[in-house]
C-alpha positions as CSV (number, residue, x, y, z in Angstrom):
1,M,-18.3,-20.3,-18.9
2,T,-18.9,-22.3,-15.7
3,E,-15.7,-22.9,-13.7
4,L,-15.1,-26.5,-12.8
5,P,-14.4,-27.3,-9.2
6,F,-10.8,-28.2,-8.4
7,V,-10.6,-31.8,-7.3
8,E,-6.8,-32.5,-7.5
9,D,-6.7,-36.2,-8.3
10,E,-9.4,-35.8,-11.0
11,V,-7.7,-32.8,-12.5
12,I,-4.3,-34.5,-12.5
13,A,-5.7,-37.7,-14.1
14,S,-7.5,-35.6,-16.8
15,C,-4.4,-33.5,-17.5
16,R,-2.4,-36.7,-18.0
17,R,-4.9,-37.5,-20.8
18,N,-4.3,-34.0,-22.3
19,D,-7.9,-32.9,-21.4
20,R,-7.8,-29.1,-22.3
21,R,-10.6,-28.3,-19.8
22,A,-8.7,-29.9,-16.9
23,Q,-5.5,-28.1,-18.0
24,E,-7.5,-24.8,-17.8
25,V,-8.8,-25.7,-14.4
26,L,-5.3,-26.5,-13.2
27,Y,-4.0,-23.2,-14.7
28,R,-6.7,-21.1,-13.2
29,H,-6.2,-22.7,-9.8
30,F,-2.5,-22.0,-9.6
31,A,-1.7,-19.2,-12.1
32,K,-2.2,-16.2,-9.9
33,K,0.1,-17.5,-7.1
34,M,2.7,-18.7,-9.6
35,Y,2.6,-15.4,-11.5
36,G,3.6,-13.7,-8.2
37,I,6.6,-15.9,-8.0
38,C,7.4,-15.2,-11.7
39,L,7.2,-11.5,-11.1
40,G,9.4,-11.8,-8.0
41,Y,12.2,-13.2,-10.2
42,A,11.6,-11.3,-13.4
43,G,10.9,-7.9,-11.9
44,E,8.8,-6.9,-15.0
45,R,5.4,-8.0,-16.1
46,P,6.2,-9.1,-19.7
47,M,9.0,-11.3,-18.6
48,A,6.9,-12.7,-15.8
49,Q,4.1,-13.6,-18.2
50,D,6.6,-15.4,-20.5
51,I,8.0,-17.4,-17.6
52,L,4.5,-18.3,-16.4
53,Q,3.5,-19.5,-19.9
54,E,6.7,-21.5,-20.3
55,S,6.3,-23.0,-16.9
56,F,2.7,-24.2,-17.4
57,I,3.7,-25.7,-20.8
58,K,6.4,-27.7,-18.9
59,V,3.8,-28.6,-16.2
60,F,1.4,-30.0,-18.9
61,R,4.2,-31.8,-20.8
62,N,5.5,-33.4,-17.6
63,I,2.4,-34.0,-15.5
64,A,2.8,-37.8,-16.1
65,Q,6.0,-37.6,-14.1
66,Y,4.4,-36.1,-11.1
67,K,4.5,-38.8,-8.4
68,Q,1.8,-37.4,-6.1
69,D,4.0,-38.1,-3.0
70,G,4.5,-34.3,-2.5
71,S,2.1,-31.4,-3.0
72,L,1.1,-30.5,-6.5
73,E,1.6,-26.8,-5.7
74,G,5.2,-27.5,-4.6
75,W,5.9,-29.5,-7.7
76,I,4.5,-26.7,-9.9
77,R,6.4,-24.1,-7.9
78,R,9.7,-25.9,-8.4
79,I,9.0,-25.9,-12.2
80,V,8.2,-22.2,-12.1
81,V,11.4,-21.3,-10.1
82,N,13.6,-23.4,-12.3
83,T,12.1,-21.9,-15.4
84,A,12.6,-18.4,-14.0
85,I,16.2,-19.1,-13.2
86,D,16.8,-20.6,-16.7
87,H,15.1,-17.6,-18.3
88,I,17.2,-15.2,-16.4
89,R,20.4,-17.1,-17.0
90,K,19.7,-17.2,-20.8
91,R,18.9,-13.5,-20.8
92,K,21.9,-12.4,-18.9
93,R,24.8,-14.9,-19.3
94,S,27.3,-12.1,-18.9
95,Y,25.9,-10.6,-15.7
96,E,28.8,-9.6,-13.5
97,Y,28.4,-10.8,-9.9
98,I,30.3,-8.8,-7.3
99,D,32.4,-11.4,-5.4
100,S,34.6,-9.1,-3.5
101,E,32.2,-7.6,-1.0
102,P,32.7,-8.9,2.5
103,A,29.7,-10.2,4.4
104,D,28.4,-7.7,6.9
105,N,26.5,-9.6,9.5
106,S,25.7,-6.5,11.5
107,L,23.2,-5.4,8.8
108,H,19.6,-6.3,9.3
109,I,16.4,-4.8,8.4
110,Q,14.9,-3.0,11.3
111,N,12.0,-4.9,13.0
112,H,9.8,-1.9,13.4
113,A,10.1,-1.1,9.7
114,L,9.1,-4.7,8.8
115,K,6.2,-4.6,11.2
116,M,4.9,-1.4,9.6
117,M,5.2,-2.7,6.1
118,G,3.1,-5.4,4.5
119,Y,4.5,-8.2,2.3
120,K,3.4,-6.3,-0.8
121,E,5.3,-3.2,0.2
122,I,8.5,-5.2,1.0
123,M,8.3,-7.0,-2.3
124,Q,7.9,-3.7,-4.1
125,Q,11.2,-2.7,-2.6
126,V,12.7,-6.1,-3.6
127,Q,11.7,-5.3,-7.2
128,R,14.0,-2.3,-7.1
129,L,17.1,-4.5,-6.6
130,P,19.5,-5.1,-9.5
131,E,18.6,-8.4,-11.3
132,G,21.4,-10.6,-9.8
133,A,20.9,-9.4,-6.3
134,R,17.1,-9.7,-6.6
135,L,17.3,-13.3,-7.9
136,I,19.6,-14.4,-5.1
137,F,17.6,-12.5,-2.4
138,S,14.4,-14.2,-3.7
139,L,16.0,-17.7,-3.8
140,Y,17.5,-17.3,-0.3
141,A,15.1,-15.2,1.7
142,V,11.8,-15.9,0.0
143,D,12.1,-19.5,-1.3
144,G,14.5,-20.8,1.4
145,Y,17.3,-22.2,-0.8
146,T,20.7,-22.4,0.9
147,H,23.7,-20.5,-0.6
148,K,25.1,-23.9,-1.7
149,E,21.9,-24.8,-3.6
150,I,21.8,-21.3,-5.2
151,A,25.4,-21.7,-6.3
152,E,24.7,-25.0,-7.9
153,K,21.5,-23.8,-9.6
154,L,23.0,-20.6,-11.0
155,E,26.5,-22.1,-11.7
156,I,28.2,-19.5,-9.4
157,T,30.3,-19.8,-6.3
158,E,28.8,-20.0,-2.9
159,G,30.7,-16.8,-2.0
160,T,29.1,-15.0,-4.9
161,S,25.7,-16.0,-3.7
162,K,26.5,-14.7,-0.2
163,S,28.0,-11.5,-1.6
164,Q,24.9,-10.8,-3.7
165,F,22.6,-11.6,-0.8
166,N,24.5,-9.1,1.4
167,R,24.4,-6.5,-1.4
168,A,20.7,-7.0,-1.7
169,R,20.3,-6.6,2.1
170,K,22.3,-3.4,2.1
171,L,20.3,-1.9,-0.8
172,L,17.0,-2.9,0.9
173,M,18.1,-1.3,4.1
174,G,18.8,1.9,2.1
175,F,15.4,1.7,0.4
176,L,13.6,1.1,3.6
177,G,15.6,3.9,5.4
178,N,14.6,6.3,2.6
179,M,10.9,5.6,3.3
180,N,11.1,7.3,6.7
181,L,9.4,4.6,8.6
């Protein structure tokens, strides 16, 4: 099968008409990058694949609402992140967040360790984090959400978000320290 070129305006217009080939072109263009985001939140391939599929169903159902005043990739990414959060929230409604841990601002990942590791190696260590800490670490450190935004999205307190982020940092430092960098 010949792969169609990705001409964004044409693909969007065709997707709005429910053109299956255009949907496939859009999917092929963004799926790999969005799968990486899904995997970052899910931590396991089957769940990441479910999130990716559910996200693209939402993309195709809602493409008519895309205003084209921002980037298409950003719009799709927002759908993927929100779908991942919803999926995790449904799966673990009873997750216990540790809200009593004080923030420890003296902790930071050593610069030399980060310089010696690539993005892939760091993200492998992030995958080792417990689900709640991994989710908040990804939202804050990778996706750039504020603790206030995270709290609103996850229906938790801002303090819980900060606490889980600090927990994630401590665990990551331990993981990185054990790698003898």
